[in-house]
C-alpha positions in Angstrom: -102.5 104.6 45.5 -99.5 102.5 46.6 -96.0 103.7 45.8 -93.7 101.4 43.8 -90.7 99.9 45.6 -87.3 101.2 44.5 -85.5 98.8 42.2 -82.8 96.7 43.9 -79.4 97.4 42.5 -77.5 94.5 41.0 -74.7 93.1 43.2 -71.2 94.3 42.2 -69.1 91.8 40.5 -66.4 90.2 42.7 -63.1 91.8 42.6 -60.5 89.8 40.7 -58.0 88.0 42.8 -54.6 89.6 42.8 -52.3 87.7 40.6 -48.8 87.0 41.9 -46.2 89.2 40.4 -43.7 87.6 38.1 -40.8 86.5 40.1 -42.8 86.4 43.3 -42.9 83.6 45.9 -45.0 81.3 43.7 -42.6 81.7 40.8 -39.7 81.1 43.1 -41.4 77.9 44.4 -41.8 76.6 40.8 -38.5 77.9 39.4 -36.0 75.2 38.5 -33.0 74.7 40.9 -29.8 76.5 40.1 -27.7 74.4 37.8 -24.2 73.7 39.1 -21.4 75.7 37.5 -18.5 74.0 35.7 -16.3 74.6 38.8 -18.8 73.0 41.1 -19.2 70.0 38.8 -15.4 69.4 38.7 -15.2 69.8 42.5 -17.9 67.1 42.8 -16.1 64.8 40.4 -12.7 65.2 42.2 -14.0 64.9 45.7 -17.1 62.7 45.6 -17.5 59.1 44.4 -21.3 59.2 44.0 -21.3 59.6 40.2 -19.6 57.5 37.5 -17.0 60.2 36.6 -16.1 60.6 40.3 -15.6 56.8 40.6 -13.5 56.7 37.5 -11.3 59.6 38.7 -10.9 57.9 42.1 -10.0 54.5 40.5 -7.4 56.1 38.1 -5.9 58.2 40.9 -5.4 55.2 43.2 -4.0 53.1 40.3 -1.5 55.8 39.4 -0.4 56.2 43.0 0.3 52.5 43.3 2.1 52.4 40.0 4.4 55.3 40.9 5.1 53.7 44.3 5.9 50.4 42.6 8.2 52.2 40.2 10.1 53.6 43.2 10.6 50.1 44.7 11.7 48.6 41.4 14.1 51.6 40.8 15.7 51.2 44.2 16.1 47.4 43.7 17.7 48.0 40.3 20.1 50.5 41.8 21.1 48.1 44.6 21.8 45.4 42.1 19.1 42.9 43.2 17.2 43.5 39.9 20.2 44.1 37.6 18.4 42.3 34.8 15.9 45.1 34.6 18.5 47.8 34.4 17.7 48.5 30.6 14.2 49.4 31.7 15.2 51.9 34.2 15.1 55.0 31.9 11.7 54.0 30.7 10.4 53.6 34.3 11.8 57.0 35.2 10.0 58.5 32.1 6.7 56.9 33.2 7.2 58.2 36.7 7.8 61.7 35.3 4.6 61.6 33.2 2.6 60.4 36.2 4.0 63.2 38.3 2.9 65.7 35.6 -0.6 64.3 35.8 -0.5 64.8 39.6 0.6 68.4 39.1 -2.2 69.1 36.7 -4.7 67.4 39.1 -3.4 69.6 41.9 -4.1 72.8 40.0 -7.5 71.6 38.8 -8.4 70.8 42.4 -7.2 74.2 43.5 -9.3 75.9 40.7 -12.4 73.7 41.5 -12.2 74.5 45.2 -12.7 78.3 44.5 -10.5 79.2 47.5 -7.0 80.7 47.6 -6.5 78.9 50.9 -6.7 75.5 49.2 -2.9 74.9 49.3 -3.0 75.1 53.2 -5.3 72.1 53.5 -3.6 68.9 54.7 -4.5 66.8 51.7 -3.4 69.6 49.3 0.0 69.7 51.1 0.3 66.0 50.5 -0.6 66.5 46.8 2.1 69.2 46.5 4.8 67.0 48.1 4.0 64.3 45.6 4.7 66.8 42.7 7.9 68.3 44.1 10.3 65.6 42.6 9.3 66.9 39.2 11.2 70.1 39.9 14.4 68.3 40.8 15.7 66.5 37.6 18.5 64.8 39.5 16.8 61.7 40.7 19.9 60.6 42.6 19.6 63.3 45.2 18.8 61.8 48.6 16.2 64.6 49.2 14.4 63.7 46.0 14.4 60.0 46.8 12.9 60.6 50.2 10.2 62.8 48.6 9.2 60.1 46.3 8.2 57.8 49.2 5.6 60.3 50.5 3.5 59.9 47.4 1.9 56.9 49.1 0.1 59.4 51.4 -2.1 60.4 48.5 -4.0 57.2 49.1 -5.4 59.0 52.2 -8.2 60.4 50.0 -9.5 57.0 49.4 -10.2 56.2 53.0 -11.9 59.5 54.0 -15.5 58.3 53.3 -17.4 55.0 53.0 -18.0 55.6 49.2 -15.5 53.9 46.9 -15.4 53.3 43.2 -16.8 49.8 43.7 -19.6 50.9 46.0 -20.2 51.8 49.6 -18.7 50.0 52.5 -19.8 49.8 56.1 -18.2 51.8 58.9 -16.7 48.6 60.3 -14.9 47.9 57.0 -13.8 51.5 56.7 -12.1 51.4 60.1 -10.3 48.2 59.1 -9.2 49.8 55.8 -7.9 52.8 57.7 -5.8 50.5 60.0 -4.4 48.6 57.0 -3.7 51.8 55.2 -1.9 53.2 58.3 0.3 50.1 58.6 1.1 50.1 54.9 2.1 53.8 54.9 4.2 53.5 58.1 6.1 50.5 56.7 6.6 52.0 53.3 7.7 55.5 54.4 9.7 54.6 57.5 11.4 51.6 55.8 12.2 53.7 52.8 13.5 56.5 54.9 15.9 54.3 56.9 17.1 52.6 53.6 17.9 55.9 52.0 19.9 57.0 55.1 21.7 53.7 55.7 22.3 52.2 52.3 25.6 54.0 51.7 27.2 53.6 55.1 25.5 50.5 56.4 24.9 48.5 53.3 25.6 45.2 54.9 22.6 45.4 57.2 20.4 47.2 54.7 21.4 45.8 51.3 17.9 46.2 49.7 14.7 48.1 50.2 12.9 45.0 51.3 15.4 44.5 54.1 14.4 48.0 55.3 10.7 47.1 55.1 11.4 44.0 57.3 13.2 46.2 59.8 10.3 48.7 59.8 7.8 45.9 60.5 9.9 44.5 63.3 10.4 47.9 64.8 6.8 49.1 64.5 5.5 45.9 66.2 8.1 46.6 69.0 9.6 43.1 68.6 13.1 44.2 67.9 15.1 41.1 67.0 18.3 43.0 67.0 19.6 41.6 63.8 19.6 45.0 62.2 20.4 48.4 63.7 21.0 51.8 62.1 24.3 53.6 62.6 23.5 57.1 61.3 21.9 59.8 63.4 19.0 60.1 60.9 18.5 56.3 60.9 18.3 56.2 64.6 16.0 59.1 64.8 13.7 57.4 62.2 13.8 54.2 64.3 12.8 56.1 67.4 9.8 57.6 65.5 8.9 54.1 64.3 8.7 52.9 67.9 6.6 55.8 69.0 4.2 55.4 66.1 4.0 51.7 66.7 2.9 52.2 70.3 0.6 55.2 69.7 -1.0 55.3 66.3 -1.9 51.7 65.6 -3.3 51.0 69.1 -5.3 54.2 68.9 -7.0 53.1 65.7 -7.6 49.6 67.1 -9.3 51.2 70.1 -11.6 53.2 67.8 -12.5 50.0 66.0 -13.2 48.1 69.2 -15.3 51.0 70.6 -17.4 51.1 67.4 -17.9 47.3 67.5 -19.1 47.4 71.1 -21.5 50.3 70.3 -22.9 48.5 67.3 -23.4 45.3 69.3 -25.7 47.1 71.6 -27.8 48.5 68.8 -30.4 47.1 66.4 -29.7 47.3 62.6 -32.8 49.3 61.6 -32.6 52.2 59.1 -34.6 55.4 59.6 -36.4 56.3 56.4 -36.1 60.0 57.3 -32.4 60.6 57.9 -30.9 57.2 57.1 -29.5 56.5 60.6 -28.9 52.8 60.8 -28.4 51.7 64.4 -31.0 52.4 67.1 -31.6 51.1 70.6 -33.5 47.9 70.9 -36.5 49.5 72.5 -36.5 52.7 70.4 -39.8 53.7 68.7 -38.5 57.0 67.2 -35.3 58.0 65.5 -33.0 59.9 68.0 -31.6 62.0 65.1 -34.7 63.3 63.3 -37.6 62.1 65.6 -39.3 60.1 62.8 -41.3 57.0 63.8 -39.4 53.8 63.1 -40.6 50.3 63.0 -38.5 47.5 64.5 -39.1 43.8 64.5 -39.0 42.3 68.0 -38.2 38.7 68.8 -41.0 36.7 70.5 
C-alpha cells in the first residue's frame, strides 16, 4: 500500500513593506518650502527690485533723494539772492526737506531691523544712509556743518546702480557701467562743487556768487582743464580743489577703463544664453557652458 504524500504548506503572505515614518525623508521631500518671515519679506522689498513692491520702494526712494537735493540747490540760490522771488517759499521747502529726512530716518531703522544684524550700521551704504539723516538732529540749518551734510544725501543714489535690476526693468552690463560713470560724475560735481561753495561764499563771494558757479568750477577742475578764472582762497577750498584734481585723474579714468575692458571682452564672445545658469556670452566655438557645463547650441555663419 502506497503512503500519501505530506500536504504542501501554503506560502507565507509577503511581509508588508515598511511605511515611511511621519516626518521622514519622503515627507521632507513633499513638505512645502519654509515661508519667508516678515523680516525676510521686508529685506527683499528694500534691497531687491524683482517684485512690484521692491520696484515701488526703489522708485520712491530715488525720487525723494532727487527732490531733497533739488531743495538744497534752490535753498542756496534763494540765500544767495539769485532766486529772491522764491524767498516766501523757503520755509515751506525747509519743512518738506525735514519731512523727507524723517522718512529717510524711518527707512534706516526699518533696513536695520530687516537685516537682522547688529552690524548693519557698519556697512558702507548704511553709513551713507545715516549721514543723510544727521541734519535732522541739527535744527539750525544755517550751520556750515549742516549745509555740508545736506550735500552728501546724493550718495544715497548709490543703491540704484548696484545691480542691473531697476524699477523699469533690467539693463545690460554695458548700460550699467555707463550709468555708474554718469552717477560718479554727477556725485563728484554736486558734492565737490557744493563743498567749495560753502567754504568760499562768505570770503570769496565775487568768484563764487552762486552754487552753479561752484558747479562750473568743479567741472572745469575735475576735467583738469583749469581755465584759471576762478580760484579758492581758503585752506578748505584749496584742499577740496586738490581732491577734485586727484579724483578727476583717478576715479573717472578707472571706470572708463572698466567699461572699455568689458566692451573688448564682449566683442570676442557670442551672445548665446545658457539655459542652465543664464550665462550670456560664450566663445564662438564653445559647445558647452564654461560655468555649469551644460550643452549649448550656437548658430554659426556659413
